[in-house]
C-alpha positions, 0 to 999 in steps of 0.5 A: 936784725940780725947777730953773727953767728960763727961767720955766718950770718943769722936771722930770723923768718917766718915759720911754715908748715913746711918748717914743722920736721924741723921746728918739732926735732928741736921740740922734741929735744929740748922737753920733757913735754913737747908742744907737738906738731898739730899745736904748732900748725894751730897757731899757724892757722891761728895766725899768731906771731910765730918766728924763726931763727936761724944761723946759715941752713941751722934753725937756733930757735924759734917763738910762737906769740899771741896778741891780745889788745893791749898784750902780747902773750908768749907761748913757746921760745925755745934756743935748740939744745945745743945753741943754749947758754949761748945769748940767742934766748935774749936775741929771741926776747929781742925780737918777740919786744921789737914786735909786740912794739910795733903790735900796740902792745904795752906787755908780755906776758908768760907762764914756766914752769917752778922747775925750769930755772933756766928759762926763769932766771933768763926771763928775769934779766931780761926784764918779767916780774914774776906776777903769779903762779897757776896750779897744775898749768902743765903736765909732768911725770906722774900728774900735774906741773904749776905754771909760774906767770910773769909781765915785761912792760914795753 
């Protein structure tokens, strides 16, 4: 699967330990409470699906997902801040859905911060539905923040 990135081709590659400095730099630029290098490393060691999307040498986006019995749980999806609003989030969600279907999954699940209305809009436009809430799920400045649970039927 590829998409045109200006005059370069964009394509996917597996996330590896060698990519983590680059991934963590984007994670820190994108979030007030980013995943740590250890979170990414542990995900790779656990065998989770972790993919990068590159345009040439430029890291555009990545995702980390965990396979369950008949579902996939999206743990992290990030588009580099300088490439947000250009459709790369949808490309990432397409890639996730294609991989999940290939794994025999029937559902995709995710949590999103209640304050992250931009991401919620992306998920809703894609076809995810809000199915619940997790109280005090995420760390936040001065306390905790609730998460909205969303699902997508494959």
